[in-house]
C-alpha positions as CSV (number, residue, x, y, z in Angstrom):
1,M,-31.3,-55.2,-30.1
2,E,-30.4,-58.7,-31.1
3,I,-32.4,-61.9,-30.7
4,E,-31.0,-64.4,-28.2
5,T,-31.9,-67.9,-27.1
6,C,-32.2,-68.3,-23.3
7,R,-29.3,-70.4,-21.9
8,Q,-31.6,-71.8,-19.3
9,C,-35.0,-72.6,-20.9
10,G,-34.2,-72.2,-24.7
11,K,-36.9,-69.5,-25.2
12,V,-36.1,-66.9,-27.9
13,F,-36.1,-63.3,-26.6
14,M,-34.8,-59.8,-27.4
15,K,-31.4,-59.5,-25.7
16,R,-30.8,-56.5,-23.5
17,T,-28.1,-57.3,-21.0
18,S,-28.6,-60.9,-19.9
19,V,-28.2,-64.2,-21.6
20,L,-31.3,-65.3,-19.8
21,C,-34.9,-64.5,-20.9
22,P,-36.7,-62.1,-18.5
23,D,-38.7,-65.0,-16.9
24,C,-35.5,-67.0,-16.1
25,A,-33.6,-63.9,-14.9
26,R,-36.5,-63.0,-12.6
27,R,-36.6,-66.6,-11.3
28,G,-32.9,-66.5,-10.8
29,E,-33.1,-63.3,-8.8
30,D,-36.0,-64.7,-6.7
31,D,-33.9,-67.8,-6.0
32,F,-30.9,-65.7,-4.9
33,L,-33.1,-63.6,-2.6
34,A,-34.6,-66.7,-1.0
35,I,-31.2,-68.3,-0.6
36,R,-29.7,-65.2,1.0
37,G,-32.7,-64.9,3.3
38,Y,-32.4,-68.6,4.3
39,L,-28.7,-68.2,5.0
40,D,-29.3,-65.1,7.1
41,E,-31.6,-67.2,9.3
42,H,-29.5,-70.4,9.1
43,P,-25.8,-69.3,8.8
44,G,-24.2,-72.7,9.1
45,A,-26.5,-74.4,6.6
46,T,-25.0,-76.9,4.1
47,M,-25.8,-76.8,0.5
48,M,-27.9,-80.0,0.8
49,T,-29.9,-78.5,3.7
50,L,-30.4,-75.3,1.7
51,C,-31.5,-77.0,-1.5
52,D,-33.9,-79.3,0.4
53,A,-35.4,-76.5,2.4
54,L,-35.9,-74.2,-0.6
55,G,-36.3,-76.6,-3.4
56,V,-33.5,-75.0,-5.3
57,A,-31.1,-77.0,-7.5
58,E,-27.5,-77.4,-6.4
59,E,-26.5,-76.0,-9.8
60,T,-28.2,-72.8,-9.0
61,V,-26.3,-72.4,-5.7
62,S,-23.0,-73.4,-7.4
63,R,-23.6,-70.8,-10.2
64,L,-24.3,-68.1,-7.6
65,I,-21.0,-69.0,-5.8
66,E,-19.1,-69.0,-9.1
67,E,-20.5,-65.6,-9.9
68,G,-19.4,-64.4,-6.5
69,R,-22.9,-63.5,-5.3
70,L,-22.7,-66.1,-2.5
71,V,-19.7,-67.0,-0.4
72,M,-19.7,-70.2,1.6
73,S,-18.3,-70.4,5.1
74,G,-14.6,-71.2,5.7
75,S,-15.4,-74.8,6.6
76,Q,-16.6,-75.4,3.1
77,R,-13.5,-74.2,1.2
78,N,-11.6,-76.3,-1.2
79,R,-7.9,-76.7,-1.8
80,C,-6.4,-75.3,-5.0
81,E,-5.5,-78.1,-7.4
82,S,-2.4,-76.2,-8.5
83,C,-0.7,-74.9,-5.3
84,G,-2.7,-76.5,-2.5
85,G,-3.7,-73.1,-1.2
86,E,-7.2,-72.1,-0.2
87,A,-9.8,-71.9,-3.0
88,Q,-13.4,-70.8,-2.7
89,F,-16.1,-73.5,-2.6
90,G,-17.0,-74.6,-6.1
91,Q,-13.6,-73.4,-7.5
92,K,-10.7,-75.7,-8.5
93,L,-8.1,-73.0,-8.3
94,C,-7.3,-70.2,-5.9
95,L,-7.5,-66.6,-7.2
96,R,-3.7,-66.3,-7.6
97,C,-3.5,-69.5,-9.7
98,R,-6.5,-68.5,-11.8
99,V,-4.8,-65.2,-12.6
100,Q,-1.5,-66.9,-13.5
101,L,-3.4,-69.4,-15.7
102,D,-5.3,-66.6,-17.5
103,Q,-2.0,-64.8,-18.1
104,S,-0.3,-68.0,-19.4
105,L,-3.3,-68.7,-21.8
106,R,-3.3,-65.2,-23.1
107,S,0.5,-65.3,-23.7
108,A,0.2,-68.6,-25.5
109,A,-2.7,-67.3,-27.6
110,N,-0.6,-64.3,-28.6
111,V,2.4,-66.5,-29.5
112,L,0.1,-68.8,-31.6
113,R,-1.5,-65.8,-33.4
114,S,1.9,-64.3,-34.3
115,S,3.3,-67.6,-35.5
116,L,0.2,-68.1,-37.7
117,K,0.6,-64.6,-39.1
118,E,4.3,-65.3,-39.9
119,G,3.5,-68.6,-41.4
120,S,0.7,-67.3,-43.6
121,A,3.0,-64.5,-44.8
122,S,5.8,-66.8,-45.8
123,D,3.4,-69.2,-47.5
124,A,1.9,-66.5,-49.7
125,G,1.9,-67.4,-53.3
126,K,2.6,-71.0,-52.7
127,G,-0.1,-73.4,-53.6
128,S,-0.6,-77.1,-54.1
129,Y,-0.8,-78.2,-57.7
130,Y,-1.6,-81.7,-59.0
131,T,-2.5,-83.4,-62.2
132,R,-5.5,-85.5,-62.8
133,R,-3.3,-88.5,-62.7
134,D,-2.1,-87.7,-59.2
135,R,-5.6,-87.6,-57.8
136,D,-6.7,-91.0,-59.1
């Protein structure tokens, strides 16, 4: 096992599966269960109402939405910044645009890697030489 620093509280712990220490992971799970219970009882609750009622930070709710553990009602959906389609609350892009962006970034990274490999192979054996007089 490796040693990890908790991304939430900064405490050092032995990493098993999470990037959070056991205490923060437990608190996060408790928050999720409380939020889910509240939403079951108050289905139309807004994020502000939810956070005020439970004392949970908006960042916690947003993180749970980004992780896909919570889905907000249709009235709280965003528009995709790329195509204008429907995006989930807390997301800037719809799923289709996110997939396209991911593919484009992977393709660009592959092109960059191959051009760097070609460039380093053609530059092999070439070095910069200078005399002392050139440096002064």
